[in-house]
C-alpha angles and dihedrals in degrees: 000000000000092000096051097087091044092051093046091049089063092065111100134141130313084030136233144237115256125186127200144108094260103029096107096041104036113012102038108007091160096053112143092229128027123182123194110200113203135186130163114264088245092056092047091050091049091051094048093045091052091046097050104023090236121145111277095225092051092048091048092051091048092051093048089052093048093048091052092047095045093047094052105036117124096230118057099339116202108265135148112250111244091238097044119118110233121222119189109214103183109129094003129118120241089244092055091051092047091050090054092049093048090052091049090050092049092049091048091049091050090051093049092047093052090048090054096246 
């Protein structure tokens, strides 16, 4: 709650990219483009285990616990915004996902420009 005004104060034209589990639902619910990146918990655990060298099973258990906690917390629970575009990232490279997001942003900007916004 205390960070909400600070995060909102960062938003100025031409805009910015914000990342977080509640950005599109709590911090900037009226954002012109919301992306929900998704990967299976197994894929996320594999990625983190490779990145940190931690044991896969321990990473997986930690992620399952965090997902349960974040999805059920009273303040700003993790939830996909109804108007967010979902992108499944299992088996995809970061560059491929970024390319898709950039194209979505460009298309959205073209649509807003043609609508006079």
